[in-house]
N, C-alpha and C positions, 0 to 999 in steps of 0.2 A: 786576806790582808796581812801584810808583814809589818812588824814593829819597826819604827825608824829611829826616833830620838826620844830622849827624856829631857824636858825643859821645865824651868820655873818661869812662869809668865803671869802678868796681871789677868784678872778675871772680870768679864763683863756679863752679868746675868741678863738675859733677855726675857721680855714678857710677851708670850703668845707668838713667838717668831722663831723660825729655824733658819740658820745660814748653812749652806752646803759648800764643800770645796768647789772652787772655781767661780762661785757667785760673786758678783760685785754689787754692793747694796749700800744705800744711805740709811743711817739710823739717827734718831734724835735721842740724846742722852741727857737726863736731868738729875738723877740721883747723885748725891755728893760723892759716895764711895765709887760709883761708876765713873764720874768725872775724874776723880783722882787716879783711878786705874788707867784711864785713857792718857792722862798727863804723864804717868809713869811710863807707859808704853812709848809715848812720843820721845821721852828723854832717852830711853834705851834703844831698842832695835825696831820699834814700830809694830811689834808683835803683841797680840792680845788674844785670849781664849774666850770664845763666845759659847755659852750654853744656855739652855732654856730653863726657866723656873717652872716648877710643877703647878704652882698656883699663881696666877697673874696679879692677884690682889695683895700679895705680900710685898711690903715696901723695903724691908731689910732682910733679904733671904739668908738663911743659914745653910750649912752644908746639906742638911736633909731636905731642903726645899728645892734643890737643883738636880737636874739630870747629870750623870757623870760623863756622858758622851756629848761631844760638841765639835766645834771647828776652830782650829788655829787660824787666825786671820792676820793680815797686814793692814795697818791703818794707812790709807793712801792720802787722806785729806781730813783736816779737822777745822771747823769753823764755829766760832762762838757767836751765838745769836743774841739779840738784844734782851730777850727774856731770861737769859742765864742758861738756857739750854745749849748743848753742843750738838751740832750736826756733823756726823762723821761718815766718811766713805771708807768701807772696808772691802777687802778681797779675800775670799776663802782660800786657804792654802791646803791644809790637810785635816782629815778627820782625826780626832784625838780623844783620849779618855783621861779623866782626872784620877790620879793615884793618891794625891794627898792635898789638903788645904793648908794654907798659911794665912793666918789672920793678921795682916799688917795693920799698922795703926790707922791709916787713912783709906785703905783699899783692900780688896781681896786679891790674893795671889794663889796660884795652884801649881803643883807639879803635874805635868801631863806626859803621856806617851803618845806620840803621833803614829799614824798608820799610813802606809802606802798601799794603793790598789795594785794587784799583780800586773806585770807588764804583758804577760802572755794571755792569749785567749784560745781556747780549744773549740772543737766542733760543737760541743754542748753549749758553751758560752754564746757562740754565734746563733745557734738555734733559739736560745732564750732571749737574745736581743731582738731577733725577728718577731718572736711571739709578743714581747713587750711592746714593740713598735706597732704591731697589729692592734693590740688592745688600746694603746694610746690613740691611735687613729679612730677607733670606734668611739672612744670617750670624747674626742674632739667633735665628731659628727653629732653626738647626742647633746653635748653641753653648749656648743656654740659660743663659749667664752674664750676659746683659744683659737688663734688664727692659723690658717694653713701654712703661713711662713714659719710659725713655731714648729709645726710638724716637720717641715722641710729641714730646719736647722737641727732638730733632734735626730732625724734620719741620717744626717751626715756624721754623727758622732760614732767614733770607732771603739772607744773604751767602754766596757760594760758598766763599771762603777760610775763613771761620769754620766752615762745615759740614764742610769737609775736615779741619780741625784737630780738631774734636770727634769725628768718626768715627774718625780716626787714633788718638786717645787711648784709644779702646776696643778697638783691634785688637791682637792679640798678634804684633806685627811686630818684627823685629830693628832695633836702633838705627841701623845703617848705612843 
């Protein structure tokens, strides 16, 4: 992976959820600081950094309660629900790493470095992709929770990093 940019963006801590680059996902947001971070993102450039909390039970996470690796996302849509919660549609853009925290008055902000996957793939990458696809096919046959269409769409992916992200998003693995 190669470093791309250094940005300061609002932070949205997630409970028990990972968002990968290229994923499009709906989230319900209710914590006041998270709502403020979303509103700040909408006023600026619609960019917000999502990372996962180490413990889902913590209501007001601190720097030590969050993983430093996450995903820079673009807020595509935001809808305020009657109960005060906000439903937001985000699209994962790049993997990123928090380099420093900025505790703004109403929300969290972070300085991040984003990373790009390499554009080239060599013979070893192609072999690893075939092996990963074979194991994913075996998993699908055993679990019966994933459709054959999902396998077909994963098999069409040509970028190693994207394939790894999509397969990972379908596996029941622990967040750590």
